[in-house]
C-alpha positions in Angstrom: 117.0 162.3 81.7 113.3 161.1 81.9 114.8 158.0 80.0 117.3 157.4 82.7 114.9 157.4 85.3 112.7 155.0 83.6 115.2 152.6 82.8 117.0 152.7 86.4 112.6 152.1 87.6 112.5 148.9 85.2 116.1 147.3 86.3 114.9 147.8 89.7 111.4 146.4 89.1 113.3 143.2 87.4 115.6 143.0 90.0 113.2 142.6 93.0 111.2 140.7 91.1 113.6 138.0 90.4 114.8 138.3 94.3 112.1 137.0 95.5 111.8 133.9 93.6 115.3 132.6 94.8 115.1 130.7 97.8 118.0 131.7 101.1 119.6 127.9 100.0 119.7 129.0 96.8 121.3 132.6 97.7 123.5 131.2 99.5 124.8 129.3 97.1 124.9 132.7 94.6 127.0 134.4 97.1 129.5 131.7 97.7 130.5 131.4 93.6 131.5 134.6 91.4 130.1 133.2 88.6 126.6 131.3 87.7 128.2 128.4 86.2 131.7 126.7 86.7 132.4 126.7 83.3 131.2 126.2 79.5 130.5 122.9 80.1 128.9 123.1 83.6 126.4 125.9 81.7 126.0 123.8 78.7 125.0 120.2 80.9 122.2 122.6 82.9 121.0 123.9 79.5 120.6 120.6 78.2 119.2 119.0 81.9 116.5 121.2 82.8 114.3 120.8 85.8 111.4 118.4 85.3 113.2 116.7 81.8 114.5 113.0 82.0 118.4 113.7 82.9 121.0 113.2 80.1 124.1 112.6 81.8 127.4 110.8 80.4 130.4 109.8 81.7 131.8 112.9 81.1 129.6 115.2 82.7 130.6 113.4 85.9 134.2 113.6 85.7 134.2 117.4 84.4 131.6 117.8 87.4 134.1 116.3 89.9 137.4 118.2 88.4 135.7 121.6 88.0 133.5 121.8 91.2 130.1 122.1 89.9 127.6 123.6 92.3 123.8 124.0 91.9 121.1 121.1 92.6 122.5 118.0 92.2 121.0 115.2 89.3 121.0 111.8 90.9 120.8 109.1 88.6 121.6 105.4 89.1 124.4 104.2 87.3 122.2 102.2 84.3 121.5 105.5 83.0 124.7 107.1 82.7 125.3 107.2 78.9 128.5 105.9 77.6 129.1 109.2 75.2 
């Protein structure tokens, strides 16, 4: 029983710790979508384009984002920066 109580307290601490990190805008986005990513392609794109790194966007990414209605912080790049592959 003690083990379950410790586990429950640990989970509660993690949830409360993470809850304090999101802005109200980010929470609104989370509440509006049932999952964190729209698709596996959305996940791969987000992992590849982490904040603070140079964005790598392909024309396929742009097309998939439009077709799958990706959400989150938009990454803006000029036409010249979009990779052909």
